[in-house]
Residue, then its C-alpha position, 0 to 999 in steps of 0.5 A: m885548455d887555458d884562458e891565458p894565451v901565455i900559458l898555452q904558448v908555454l905548454k905548446a913549447v914544452f911538448e914540442g918534439e913529443p909524439y902528441r897531437l896537440t889541440s889548444v882552446a881558451n874556453g870551456r865550450d870549445a873544450l867540451a866540443v873537442i871532448a864530444a868529438g871523441t879524439v882526446d886521450l889526455i887533457i890539461t885544463d885550467k880549473n877556472l875557465p871563463d864559461v865552463g870550469g875544469i871540474e865540469i870538463l873533468r866530469a864530461a871527459k870521464a863520462k865520455e871515456p873513463l880512460i881519458e886522463v886529466i891534469i887540473l891546473t889552478g892558481y887558486g887551489s883549495l883542499d876541497t877542489a883538490l879532493t873533488a878532482l881526485e874523487l873524479d879520478a883526475f890524474d893530478y892537481v897542479l898549482k900555478p905558477l909552475n915551478n918547472v914547466f917540464d914537470i908537466r911533460n913528465k906528468v903527461r908521460k906518466a899519465d900516458q903510461k897509465q892509460q896504455m896499461a889501462l887500455e891493454n888491461r881492457r883489451l885483455i879483459l875483452e879478449l878473456s871475455r871472448k875466449n870465455g865465451e868460446l870456451e863456454a860454447a865448446l863446453e856446451e857442445a861437449r855436454g851435448l855430445q856427451a848426452e848424445l853418447i850416453q843416449s846412443e849407448k843406452l839405445a844400442g843396448i835396448g836391442t839386447l834388453a828388448a830381446g829378453i823382454a820379448h821373451e818375458i812378455s810372451s808368457p803372459l801373452f800366451g796366458i791371456l790368449g788361452l784365458a780369452e779363448a776359454i772365456t768365449d766358451e765358458q758358460d759359468l759366469p763366476l768362472a769366466q769372471g775369474y778368467a777375466r781377472d787373470v787376464v787383467e793381472y797378466c795385462r798389468t804385468i805386461r804394462d809394468i814391463v813396457v813402462d820399465l823399458s820405456s823409462y830406461s830408454r828415455s833421454a835424461t837430457h829432458e829430466y830435471l835434477t831431483s831427489v833420487e831414491l837409490a834403493k828404488v833405482i837399483g831395484d828397477a835396474l835389477k828388474l830390467v836386467e833380470r828380464s832382459a839378460p841371460v841370468e838363469h845361473v845367477t842369483f841376485r841379492t841387495e843390501i841397501e841402507p834405507g833413506l839413501y837419496l842423490n840429487a841427480r837425474t833418475n835416468e842417469i843413475q839407473q843407467i849406471f846400475v843397469n850397465l854394472i849389474k848387466n855386465a856382472a850378470e852376463a859374466v857370472n852366468d857364463a862362468h857358472l853354467s852349473g849354478g852358484g853364480s851371484v851378483v850382490v848390490k850394496a849401498g850405504r852412507t859414510d864420511g859425508a858420501i853415499w857409496a854403492r858396490v856391485e860385486d860378483n863371483g864371475p871370472g874376474i878381469p885380467e890384471d893387465r886389462v883392468r886399467l883399460i876397462f873405462d876406455p871408450f870402445y874397449t870390451t872383452k865381449p865377443a864381436g856383436k855383443g857389446t859396444g865397448l861404451g858401457l863402462n865408459i858411460v858409467y865413468r862419464i856419469m860418475t864424473k858429471y856428478r863429482g863422484q868416483v868409480q873404482v874396480q877391484s878384480k882377481p881372475g877366477e874370484g870375481t869383480q867389485f865395482s865401487l861407486r862414491f857420490p858426494v851427499d850433495s851431488r849436483q850436475 
């Protein structure tokens, strides 16, 4: 773009044979029309055109497409206009007359190279953004599948829990039935009222059992992160196991420091301890038929972390199987008595909260599962 025909002729001659499609205009209005048409990659423009100046053309070009490169030519250069041009991201600011017209061709080649690099960077950024979007979608799907897997494993164990809890409920139900029959025939009002109070207490016991089971079976995906009191979660897990698993040969003990809290979903932390305590209790109960079985749950705080251990004096795990126990579908239980997902779920939930789970076991001496949570555990 130049209002001097001779300059336009010279520049056309300079670029003859180059792989560029040239458009020549002699005023700013036509220049803006070409820019608006969206077919411009690089502009060489005189600073002083009869209607619209080169700086205005530079602004219009950058507004249209920031990657358009612009070289300003001027016979009336000043420091202010040069600085303005560079601030507006002009590629170069060249004074006329040109000492060597072919320098313009070199500048255009360099501008072209810069633009190609910028275009490639833009393409790579868009591609990266697309890949990131795909990765985020895949991660979201994986999170959903993991939540479904955790819930499926939990529901698979509900059958065992429910069988034990049905037995646990049967005693207060028989008590309620007997007391209700006695009330119908009882003429002594104070005695009948005493029977009624016993019925209420039995009903509360059943209610607590059902609430514990319902709470455990609820999906954690609808829970919010909250401050989880570790002592309460472990206590609830123990109650569930004591009511549902065969534990007549097992004694339970806890050693838990007060004031231990995790930022987590209560249901998921409870599932960790239900799985570990239930596994320990079943192993100990089978190994100590004459009594003496023990499961101990300990928890405390050290070195910026909260730790917990589930220890038992069961049969232990053979050394060649210890490395396999966190694998999905691996189980040492008889067919039909385990999904092989319990410990894998423990591992997944611990990893989700940036925690660690380790196991130490000696055949004939027992097993210890060690958990470690960062104090600020977050999803």
